[in-house]
C-alpha positions, 0 to 999 in steps of 0.5 A, a space after each residue: 468152505 474149503 474142502 481141501 481143509 475138511 476132507 483130509 481131516 475127516 479121513 485122518 480120524 477114520 481108522 481102519 478096522 478088519 471086516 468081511 465082505 459085508 463090511 467092505 460093502 459098507 465101507 465102500 458105500 461110506 466112501 460113495 456117500 462122502 464123495 457124493 457130499 464132496 462133489 455137491 459141496 463143490 457145486 458139481 455132479 459126481 461122474 459128469 466132470 471131465 478129468 482134464 477140466 476138473 477144479 482143485 476141489 474136484 481133484 481133492 475129492 477124487 484124492 480123498 475118495 481113492 484113499 478111502 477105497 484103499 483104506 476099505 481094501 486094506 480092512 479086508 
């Protein structure tokens, strides 16, 4: 499975919505769940990979996680 092809597709269909603090928390939890699934699919443990030695799939997971968090911040 190519994560670099799947994750951008997932985040492309996610549309931001306006929400309060509770909605922001739910959004952040969703981002965390997605990045955990991404790391697991790549065979890594989230938080246990050094930046300099990260594979391209982990870099893609981190980039998607950052985009997801930015979308959450924009929705508040």
